[in-house]
C-alpha positions, 0 to 999 in steps of 0.5 A: 199122254196117261201116265202114272207116278208111285212109289219112291219120291226121294231125291236118290229113287232110280225110276223103271219104267214099266211099258206094256205090250201090243195093248199098250195099258198099263194095268198090264203091269198091276201084278209087278207094282207094288213089288217093284215100288218099295224100291224104286220110283215106277211110272206106268203109262197108257201107251199113245191111242190106247186107254186113257191117251185116246189119240189118232195114230198116223200112217207111217207111225213107227217104233221111234215114235214110240220110243220118242213119245216114252221119252217126251213124256218123261223129260216133261216129269223131269226124268233123266234117266231110268231102267225100263222094263217091257213086254214085247213090243214095250221091250222094242221100245227099251230098245229103241230109246237104247239108240235113239237116247241113249243118255235116258236109258240105263237098263233095260229088261226084254220079256218075250221079246226078238232080235228080229220077227220070227217066221211063227210070229208073223203068222199068230199075227197074221192069224189075230190081223185076220180074225180082226178085219173078216170078223170083227172085234169080238172075236178079235178080243176072243183069241187073245188069251189064247196068245198071252195064257198057257191052257191051264192057266185059263181054265183055271180062270175063265171068270177073269179072263170074260171080265177083262174079255168084256173090258177090253171090248168096250174101252179098245183102242180102234182097228186103225190104231191098233192095225198101225202099232201092229204094223210098226212091230213088224217092221221093226229089225233090231239085227243092224243095231243091237251092237251099239246098244251097250246098256245091259239089258235081262232078255227073259222070257217063257219056254212055253209062250206060244205067241214067241218061241223062246229061241228068239230070245236066245237069238237077242241075247246073243246079238247084245252087247251086254245081256243077261238071260233069265229063262222061266219053263212056265206062264205062256207071253204073259208070265208076268201075270201067270207067275208073278213071283217067280217074274218079280223075283227075277227081275229085282235080283236084276234092277238091284244086282251091281253092274256089271264088270268089264274085264280085259283078255288078250285074245278079245277086245272085250267080253261082260261077265254077265254074258 
């Protein structure tokens, strides 16, 4: 699996792993890399079956598989502790790693994620899947920006979007791979396990996200024992691209803050100060 390390490399440097969404590409995080590299050892990677990590995914591919693959790749690089910043599917990978490999994950940022799949998001995924199966790869790729970006931003960035469309078609991960990754994502549900994720989690969303309602982030935040919620008013599903300055500031402020302190009172066993 393709993996790339950059930024701070001294022994005391903390590691931040950036995990992309359904596209799976390390390049999704270009607007964040420079900001994070000034403070952290930064890890990006192409998820298995995408980009420079070409492979044929097996039937029954799961979120547990994605978490295990990333964990193995990090251990091969000698990384024994890290923060995970994940966009949508990438955030689900971070939560799964917190469950399966709690000794590895110190903090998690979940960007436009969810506790369990919302009916609206399910409808959007079905539309995208139907486009892929019944019309083809080019139609799927052309429709993708509609779910990622606000209309005004799309209108002002048509040349960029057309260039990205061309690259996406050329480097498409393959129909079977995408459908198996999509199935794994849609099947992921943390409703019964969220209370076991005790690491600090920043849940961050955009209130104009077309693909994932921002209320999904509220639900996820409320289910986690040690969560902080940040809402961006604008930016769409990929607000880390469209409003990277605001996004980077919010993430860095949270990553650089001291860990939360547990306080006790007679009526509750424990409450987290930032929850």
